[in-house]
Each structure stands twice: as C-alpha cells, then as structure tokens.
C-alpha positions as CSV (number, residue, x, y, z in Angstrom):
1,M,62.6,120.0,79.0
2,D,60.1,120.8,81.9
3,F,58.5,124.2,81.4
4,R,57.5,126.3,84.3
5,I,54.6,128.6,85.0
6,T,56.9,131.5,84.5
7,D,57.7,130.3,81.0
8,M,54.1,130.3,80.0
9,I,53.0,133.6,81.7
10,N,55.1,136.2,79.9
11,T,54.8,140.0,80.0
12,K,52.1,140.1,77.4
13,T,50.0,137.5,79.2
14,R,50.4,139.4,82.5
15,F,49.1,142.6,80.8
16,I,46.1,140.7,79.5
17,L,45.4,139.1,82.9
18,Y,45.6,142.3,84.9
19,T,43.7,144.3,82.3
20,L,40.9,141.7,82.7
21,S,41.1,142.0,86.5
22,L,41.0,145.8,86.3
23,F,37.9,145.8,84.1
24,S,36.3,143.3,86.5
25,L,36.6,146.0,89.2
26,L,34.2,148.3,87.4
27,F,31.8,145.4,87.0
28,L,32.2,144.3,90.6
29,Q,31.3,147.8,91.7
30,T,27.9,147.5,90.0
31,Y,27.5,143.9,90.9
32,C,28.1,144.4,94.6
33,T,25.8,147.3,94.8
34,N,23.0,145.2,93.2
35,I,23.3,142.2,95.5
36,C,23.9,144.1,98.8
37,P,22.0,147.1,100.0
38,F,24.8,147.9,102.6
39,I,27.5,148.1,99.9
40,D,25.0,150.1,97.8
41,G,25.0,152.7,100.6
42,L,28.7,153.3,100.2
43,E,30.1,156.3,98.3
44,G,31.5,155.6,94.9
45,Y,35.0,156.7,95.9
46,Q,34.8,154.3,98.9
47,L,33.9,151.4,96.6
48,L,36.7,152.2,94.1
49,R,39.2,152.6,97.0
50,N,38.4,149.3,98.5
51,L,38.3,147.5,95.2
52,G,41.5,149.1,94.1
53,F,43.3,148.0,97.2
54,I,42.0,144.5,96.7
55,F,43.2,144.7,93.1
56,I,46.7,145.4,94.2
57,L,46.6,142.6,96.7
58,H,45.3,140.3,93.9
59,I,48.3,141.1,91.8
60,L,50.6,140.3,94.7
61,Y,48.7,137.0,95.4
62,R,48.9,136.0,91.8
63,E,52.6,136.7,91.4
64,T,53.4,135.0,94.8
65,L,51.5,131.9,93.7
66,Y,53.2,131.8,90.3
67,Y,56.6,132.0,91.9
68,T,55.9,129.6,94.7
69,F,54.3,127.0,92.5
70,K,56.4,127.7,89.4
71,N,57.5,124.1,89.0
72,P,55.1,121.8,87.2
73,W,52.8,119.5,89.3
74,S,53.2,115.8,88.5
75,K,49.5,115.0,88.0
76,F,48.3,118.1,86.1
77,S,49.1,119.9,82.9
78,L,50.8,123.2,83.1
79,P,47.7,125.2,81.8
80,R,45.5,123.3,84.4
81,Q,48.0,124.2,87.1
82,A,47.9,127.9,86.1
83,Y,44.1,127.7,86.0
84,F,44.0,126.4,89.6
85,L,46.5,129.1,90.7
86,S,44.3,131.7,89.0
87,M,41.2,130.4,90.9
88,A,43.2,130.5,94.2
89,S,44.3,134.1,93.6
90,W,40.7,135.2,93.0
91,G,39.7,133.2,96.2
92,L,42.4,135.0,98.2
93,A,41.4,138.3,96.8
94,G,37.8,137.6,97.8
95,L,38.9,136.6,101.3
96,S,40.9,139.8,101.6
97,A,37.8,141.8,100.5
98,F,35.8,140.0,103.2
99,I,38.3,140.8,105.9
100,L,38.8,144.4,104.7
101,H,35.0,145.1,104.8
102,A,34.6,143.4,108.1
103,I,37.3,145.7,109.6
104,L,36.1,148.9,107.8
105,Y,32.4,148.3,108.3
106,P,31.9,146.3,111.5
107,D,28.3,147.3,111.7
108,F,27.5,145.6,108.4
109,P,25.8,142.2,108.8
110,L,27.9,139.1,108.0
111,S,25.7,138.4,105.0
112,S,27.0,141.6,103.4
113,H,30.6,140.5,103.7
114,L,29.8,137.1,102.4
115,K,28.0,138.5,99.4
116,L,31.2,140.5,98.6
117,F,33.3,137.4,99.0
118,S,30.8,135.5,96.7
119,S,31.2,138.1,94.0
120,Y,34.9,137.3,93.7
121,I,34.2,133.6,93.6
122,I,31.4,133.8,91.0
123,L,32.9,136.4,88.7
124,G,36.6,135.9,89.3
125,A,37.3,132.2,90.2
126,G,34.3,131.1,88.1
127,I,33.9,133.1,84.9
128,L,37.1,135.1,84.4
129,A,39.3,132.1,85.4
130,Q,37.7,130.1,82.5
131,L,38.8,132.8,80.0
132,E,42.3,132.8,81.6
133,Y,42.4,129.0,81.2
134,L,42.0,129.4,77.4
135,L,44.9,131.9,77.4
136,F,47.1,129.6,79.3
137,E,46.4,126.7,76.9
138,R,47.2,128.9,73.9
139,N,50.5,130.0,75.4
140,Y,51.6,126.5,76.4
141,K,50.9,125.2,72.9
142,K,53.2,127.9,71.5
143,I,56.2,127.4,73.9
144,A,56.0,123.6,73.9
145,K,55.3,123.0,70.2
146,E,58.1,120.4,69.8
147,E,57.8,118.9,73.3
148,K,56.9,115.2,73.9
149,Y,53.7,115.5,75.9
150,T,52.9,112.7,78.3
151,I,50.1,113.9,80.6
152,F,46.7,112.9,79.2
153,N,44.6,112.7,82.4
154,E,41.8,115.1,81.4
155,K,38.7,114.6,79.4
156,L,37.3,117.0,76.9
157,S,33.8,116.1,77.9
158,S,34.6,116.9,81.5
159,R,36.0,120.2,80.5
160,I,32.9,121.2,78.6
161,L,30.7,120.0,81.4
162,E,32.8,122.0,83.9
163,T,32.5,125.2,81.8
164,F,28.8,124.6,81.2
165,L,28.1,124.3,84.9
166,I,30.0,127.4,85.8
167,F,28.2,129.5,83.2
168,T,24.9,128.0,84.3
169,I,25.4,128.3,88.1
170,A,27.1,131.8,88.1
171,P,24.1,133.6,86.4
172,I,21.6,131.7,88.5
173,L,23.4,132.7,91.7
174,T,23.7,136.3,90.6
175,L,20.0,136.5,89.8
176,L,19.1,134.9,93.1
177,L,21.3,137.4,95.0
178,I,19.8,140.4,93.2
179,I,16.2,139.2,93.6
180,G,16.9,138.3,97.2
181,R,18.3,141.7,97.9
182,Y,15.3,143.6,96.4
183,S,12.8,141.1,97.8
184,F,14.2,141.7,101.3
185,E,13.6,145.4,100.7
186,G,10.1,144.7,99.3
187,V,11.0,146.5,96.0
188,I,10.5,144.6,92.7
189,D,10.0,147.1,89.9
190,S,11.2,148.0,86.4
191,H,14.5,149.2,88.0
192,V,15.2,145.8,89.3
193,S,14.3,144.2,85.9
194,I,16.8,146.6,84.2
195,E,19.5,145.7,86.7
196,I,18.9,142.0,86.2
197,L,18.9,142.4,82.4
198,Y,22.2,144.3,82.7
199,M,23.8,141.6,84.7
200,G,22.4,139.0,82.4
201,I,23.8,140.7,79.3
202,I,27.3,141.1,80.8
203,M,27.4,137.4,81.7
204,L,26.0,136.4,78.3
205,I,28.7,138.4,76.6
206,A,31.3,136.6,78.8
207,A,29.7,133.2,78.0
208,I,29.6,134.0,74.2
209,T,33.3,135.2,74.3
210,L,34.3,132.0,76.0
211,A,32.3,129.8,73.7
212,I,33.7,131.4,70.5
213,S,37.3,131.2,71.9
214,F,36.8,127.6,72.9
215,K,35.3,126.8,69.5
216,N,38.2,128.4,67.6
217,I,40.7,126.5,69.7
218,L,38.9,123.2,69.1
219,K,38.6,124.0,65.4
220,E,42.4,124.8,65.1
221,D,43.3,121.6,67.0
222,T,40.9,119.4,65.0
223,K,42.3,120.9,61.8
224,I,45.8,119.9,62.9
225,I,44.7,116.3,63.5
226,I,43.0,116.1,60.1
227,E,46.1,117.5,58.4
228,N,48.2,114.9,60.3
229,I,46.0,112.1,59.0
230,L,46.3,113.4,55.4
231,H,50.1,113.7,55.8
232,V,50.2,110.0,56.9
233,E,48.1,109.0,53.9
234,E,50.5,110.9,51.6
235,N,53.6,109.3,53.4
236,N,54.7,112.8,54.6
237,Y,55.8,111.5,58.0
238,T,58.0,114.4,59.0
239,K,55.2,117.0,58.7
240,I,53.2,115.7,61.7
241,D,52.4,118.4,64.3
242,T,51.4,117.6,67.9
243,I,48.9,119.4,70.1
244,N,50.1,119.9,73.7
245,R,46.8,119.6,75.5
246,P,46.0,117.0,78.3
247,D,42.8,115.6,76.8
248,E,41.8,113.2,74.0
249,L,42.7,115.6,71.2
250,G,46.3,115.9,72.5
251,E,46.5,112.2,73.0
252,I,45.3,111.5,69.4
253,S,47.8,114.0,67.9
254,H,50.7,112.4,69.7
255,A,49.5,108.9,68.9
256,I,49.4,109.9,65.2
257,K,53.0,111.3,65.5
258,D,54.2,108.1,67.1
259,M,52.4,106.0,64.5
260,A,53.9,108.1,61.7
261,F,57.4,107.7,63.2
262,S,56.8,104.0,63.5
263,I,55.6,103.6,59.9
264,D,58.5,105.7,58.6
265,E,61.0,103.6,60.5
266,H,59.4,100.4,59.2
267,E,59.3,101.7,55.7
268,K,63.0,102.6,55.9
269,E,63.7,99.1,57.2
270,V,61.6,97.5,54.5
271,A,63.3,99.7,51.8
272,S,66.7,98.6,53.2
273,L,65.7,95.0,53.1
274,N,64.3,95.4,49.6
275,E,67.6,97.0,48.5
276,E,69.5,94.2,50.1
277,I,67.3,91.7,48.3
278,I,67.7,93.5,45.0
279,N,71.5,93.6,45.5
280,T,71.5,89.9,46.3
281,Q,69.5,89.2,43.2
282,K,72.0,91.3,41.2
283,E,74.9,89.3,42.5
284,I,73.1,86.0,41.9
285,I,72.2,87.0,38.3
286,Y,75.7,88.3,37.5
287,T,77.2,85.2,39.0
288,M,74.9,82.9,37.0
289,G,75.7,84.9,33.9
290,E,79.4,84.7,34.6
291,I,79.1,80.9,35.1
292,A,77.4,80.6,31.7
293,E,80.1,82.7,30.1
294,S,83.0,81.0,31.9
295,R,81.9,77.7,30.4
296,C,82.6,79.0,27.0
297,K,85.8,80.6,28.1
298,E,84.5,84.2,28.2
299,T,84.9,86.8,31.0
300,G,82.4,88.2,33.4
301,N,82.9,91.6,32.0
302,H,81.0,90.6,29.0
303,V,77.7,90.2,30.9
304,K,78.4,93.5,32.7
305,R,79.0,95.3,29.4
306,V,75.9,93.8,27.8
307,A,73.9,94.8,30.9
308,E,75.0,98.5,30.7
309,Y,74.6,98.7,26.9
310,S,71.1,97.3,27.3
311,K,70.2,100.0,29.9
312,I,71.6,102.8,27.7
313,L,69.6,101.7,24.7
314,A,66.4,101.1,26.7
315,L,66.5,104.6,28.2
316,N,67.1,106.3,24.9
317,L,64.3,104.3,23.4
318,G,62.0,105.9,25.9
319,L,61.5,103.0,28.3
320,P,60.9,104.0,31.9
321,E,63.8,104.1,34.3
322,E,62.4,101.1,36.2
323,E,62.1,99.0,33.1
324,A,65.5,100.0,31.9
325,E,67.0,99.0,35.2
326,M,65.1,95.7,35.2
327,L,66.5,94.9,31.7
328,K,70.0,95.7,33.0
329,L,69.5,93.1,35.7
330,A,67.9,90.5,33.4
331,S,70.2,90.8,30.3
332,P,73.2,89.1,32.0
333,M,71.2,85.9,32.0
334,H,70.8,85.8,28.2
335,D,73.1,82.9,27.7
336,I,72.3,81.0,30.9
337,G,71.0,78.0,28.8
338,K,74.6,77.4,27.7
339,V,75.2,75.5,31.0
340,G,73.3,72.7,29.4
341,I,75.4,72.5,26.3
342,P,78.3,69.9,26.2
343,D,81.8,71.4,26.5
344,S,82.9,69.7,23.3
345,I,80.3,71.8,21.3
346,L,80.4,74.9,23.5
347,N,84.1,75.4,23.4
348,K,84.9,73.9,19.9
349,P,87.5,76.2,18.3
350,G,86.3,75.6,14.7
351,K,83.1,75.9,12.9
352,H,80.2,73.8,14.2
353,T,78.6,71.1,12.1
354,I,74.9,71.3,11.2
355,Q,74.1,68.9,14.0
356,E,76.3,70.7,16.5
357,F,74.8,74.0,15.7
358,E,71.3,72.6,16.2
359,I,72.4,71.5,19.7
360,M,74.0,74.9,20.3
361,K,70.7,76.6,19.4
362,T,68.9,74.8,22.1
363,H,70.5,77.0,24.8
364,A,67.9,79.6,24.1
365,Q,65.0,77.3,25.0
366,L,67.0,75.7,27.9
367,G,67.5,79.1,29.5
368,Y,63.9,79.9,29.1
369,D,62.8,76.6,30.7
370,M,65.2,77.3,33.6
371,L,63.8,80.7,34.4
372,R,60.1,80.7,33.3
373,H,58.7,79.2,36.5
374,S,59.9,82.1,38.7
375,N,57.3,84.7,39.8
376,K,60.0,87.4,40.1
377,R,59.8,90.1,37.5
378,I,63.6,90.2,36.9
379,L,63.7,86.4,36.3
380,Q,60.6,86.5,34.1
381,A,62.3,89.2,32.0
382,A,65.5,87.1,32.0
383,A,63.5,84.1,30.7
384,I,62.2,86.2,27.8
385,V,65.6,87.6,26.9
386,S,67.2,84.1,27.1
387,K,64.6,82.7,24.7
388,E,64.3,85.5,22.2
389,H,67.7,87.2,22.0
390,H,68.7,85.1,18.9
391,E,65.5,85.9,17.0
392,K,66.0,88.2,14.0
393,Y,64.0,91.1,12.9
394,N,63.3,89.5,9.5
395,G,62.1,86.3,11.1
396,S,65.2,84.2,10.2
397,G,66.4,83.7,13.8
398,Y,65.8,80.9,16.4
399,P,64.2,79.2,18.3
400,N,60.7,80.2,17.0
401,G,61.4,82.3,13.9
402,L,59.7,85.4,15.4
403,S,59.9,88.7,13.4
404,G,59.5,92.4,13.9
405,E,57.7,93.6,17.1
406,N,56.6,90.0,17.8
407,I,60.1,89.8,19.3
408,H,60.0,91.2,22.8
409,I,61.6,94.7,23.1
410,Y,63.9,93.3,25.9
411,A,65.2,90.7,23.5
412,R,65.6,93.1,20.6
413,I,67.7,95.4,22.8
414,T,69.8,92.6,24.2
415,A,70.5,91.3,20.7
416,V,72.2,94.5,19.7
417,A,74.1,94.8,23.0
418,D,75.2,91.1,22.9
419,V,76.3,91.0,19.3
420,F,78.2,94.3,19.6
421,D,80.2,93.1,22.6
422,A,80.7,89.6,21.3
423,L,82.1,90.8,18.0
424,G,84.4,93.2,19.8
425,S,85.8,90.5,22.1
426,D,88.2,87.6,21.6
427,R,86.5,84.3,21.6
428,V,87.8,80.7,21.4
429,Y,86.6,80.4,17.9
430,K,87.6,83.9,16.6
431,K,89.6,87.1,17.1
432,K,87.8,90.4,18.0
433,W,86.7,92.6,15.1
434,E,87.7,96.2,14.6
435,D,85.0,98.8,15.4
436,E,84.6,99.9,11.8
437,R,83.9,96.4,10.7
438,I,81.3,96.0,13.5
439,F,79.6,99.3,12.6
440,Q,79.4,98.2,9.0
441,L,77.8,94.9,10.0
442,F,75.1,96.8,12.0
443,K,74.4,99.0,9.1
444,D,74.1,96.0,6.8
445,E,71.9,94.1,9.2
446,R,69.6,97.1,10.0
447,G,66.1,95.8,9.5
448,K,67.4,92.2,8.9
449,H,69.0,90.9,12.0
450,F,68.4,94.0,14.2
451,D,65.5,96.3,14.9
452,P,66.3,99.4,12.7
453,N,65.1,101.8,15.4
454,I,67.4,100.2,18.0
455,V,70.3,100.3,15.5
456,D,69.7,104.1,15.0
457,I,69.7,104.6,18.8
458,F,72.9,102.6,19.1
459,F,74.7,104.9,16.7
460,K,73.3,108.0,18.3
461,N,74.7,106.9,21.7
462,I,77.9,105.1,20.5
463,D,80.2,107.5,22.4
464,E,78.6,106.6,25.8
465,I,78.7,102.9,24.9
466,L,82.4,103.0,23.8
467,E,83.3,105.0,27.0
468,F,81.8,102.2,29.2
469,R,83.4,99.5,27.1
470,D,86.9,101.2,27.4
471,T,86.6,101.3,31.3
472,H,85.4,97.7,31.6
473,T,87.8,95.8,29.3
474,D,88.6,92.1,29.7
C-alpha cells in the first residue's frame, strides 16, 4: 500500500514537532534581539506576542501543507517529502514574521525585517528541520516495516554532507549577524562575547543531539544488515528484516531480502529435484531387485520386506537415520547378480549339484561387478551388500570367506533380514518354514552364520518385524 504523510505524522509526532517549535520561540526571542538592535528595542511582551502569533500561523501552515501534499511524491521518499514540507512551513512562518513586522513597525529598516526572516530560515528550516527529518525516518520505518520499498534515489554521503553544511553555515551566519550588529553599534565587549558563547553553545547542543540521533539510527540499521547477513549464512531466510530508507543502507537491506528469497526458492527447487531423483533411484532399485527375484520365481514383496527389516535392524543397532535409510534403499539389490545365472540352475526345483552350486555362488561377485563402478552412495552400498551378504560370521561363507567384523555391517544386517524372509516364504525348491523353526535356526546360528549382536537386536524387535511382514504378504 502507499502510505501518506498523515499516516507517518500521528498525534505523538505532532506533539513533539509543536513542542520543538514552541521552545524555538524562546530561543528566537534571544536570537533576534542579538542580531538586530531594532528588535532588541521592543518590549518582551511585544516579542512574545509577535512570535506567538507566528507560532499559531506556523501550525496552520504545517497542517495545511500536510493535508494538501498528503499523497506521496513519485521521486521522493515519504520522510524526505515531510522534510521538505517542514522546511516550507518554516519558510512561510518566516515570511509571515517579515510581513507582520513590516506592518507593525514600518519605521524599522528593511534589514531588520530580513534578519527576522533569516532567523526562521537558519534555525527553523535549517537546524530544527534536520531534527524533524530524523523523526520522520523513524516513524516511516515503523509503519512500513513489511512494505516493499522501491525508491533508492538518495545517497547517504549526500545526506551527511547536507547536514554538515547546514550545521556549519548556520553558526557562521549567526556569528556574523551578531558581530555585524555590535560592530555597527561600535560595541565589542565581554557582553558580546557572552552572547556569542551562548548562541554557540545552543547550536552546539543541537548539533550534538542531531549527531547522536543520526549515529544511533545508522547503528540500528547497520545492525539489521549484519543480522540479515548472518541469517543468510545460517539458512534462516524467513528472518530477514528490511530497512525502509531511500539510500544505500535501505537498498542493501532489500537486496539481501531479495537474495535470501531467491536462495530459499532455489534450495526448495533443488530439494524437490533431489527428492525426485531419490524417488526415481528407489523405483529403479526396487525394479531391478524385483527383476532379479522374478527370475527365480519370487515376488517383489520379498525385496520390500528385506529393505524394511534392514532399516529396523540398522536403527536399533545405532546407525544414523541417514545410513539406515541408505541401507533400506540398497538392500533390495542384494541378489541382483542372479540375472547372470542360467534359468536351469536358478529355478531348479531340487538340490543343486556341487558344480551347479558353484555357479550359483557367483551371483554375489556378479552383482558386485555390476554396481561397483557407480559413484552413487546407494549403489556403492548395494555393491557391498550384493558381494558380502552370503559371508558368514564364522568365516565359512562366500565368495571370500570373510569373518566377524571384516564383513561390512550392511551385509551382516542384510543377511539376517534376507534369510528370515527367505525361510518364511515359499520358494520353487521348498515350502516356507514355521516361525518357531526359523527362530530356532537363528538361535543355533548365532555367532556362526549371523552376527550375534544383530541376532539379539532381531529378537528384541521381532514384533515390529512381524507386523510389517503381515501387512506385506505375497
């Protein structure tokens, strides 16, 4: 949405603005009497009456300007627009003071009226407007915190230079006016020095106040930018805050937010693509596993059950979730090498001869040779499982007679999962075993065929394994 001047200048802001203006009257009284001997000759009540009248006019000017130019200007930020309107109100107030004095005191020289006008320009449109500018910026950042800021046509360096020149020129002009007044009268004494010192201190206080306020704003905004950068480094892309200011700091903060949004979108896209790739790999792996099983007249549910059993055992053995999931993806490929075994041997209903069994055993190495050249972690794990899942804990297995922990943990887990499901399923060469008979075999082969620790984990989690088996029957 487009904010208006009236959105930024609320009741609290008006109170601050008019309080500043009111205090400026007291200072203007002293200021004017120091720069102009004719004004110095007026009574105190006359000065306050005149300045009070101009103060009321100033309020009317300011409110009229805010209402007339409430809509945002296309080429300026809203705080900058309010700043210009503030300067204009001070200028109109000074012009009104010039006209009022010219009417009330026609015998005063023109220079006296011009000095009065200059006091509104120097103190009001110059110094006080700078303080008001900071207030406008703070208010706008509060009301437009979530807005998309698009105007970045100001330079921080130009802003600093502008402020520096105002707070350099204003005191110099003031001192010149005071010295000029007393030089004209031929009076330069300690009284004049005190007046100059008084004016200098007041302006110095204003300059220090502005400098501290400006420093605090820059510090806050710089802190936001640094925090934004840290959030990006930590991948917290939703915690980016923007700074609604029209200079480089505002532009940087919005650029960081845009960059964070872009990175977040790309990461989501990459994550989606990675998930798609992983799902594709899963389908390929399961399909290849099913192809291998179908050649020996077994169902695809066998590889799915072996995969799930392997993950259950891996997690309960203390393997990280990522590794357990990878084993689940890799274990369906444990018998992929069977695609290289002749059907006459693979699907023989009776017992294999010694020669046939030797050929049958080569499927472990065949599977490894098929997968080992891949640089994908899943397929590398599948190659290991394929080669070693027929190794036995006591070293009597094949193809390399490995024993104990020399057998990869993936293969030791898959061996338990594969044998359990194979014995509990009908095969071309046998009928499925009863659970009690399978359990007894595992107890007998604990430390012989199977890793004893994995057998213990198997029995501890048998209920979960049986539950999955019962919901994924052939």
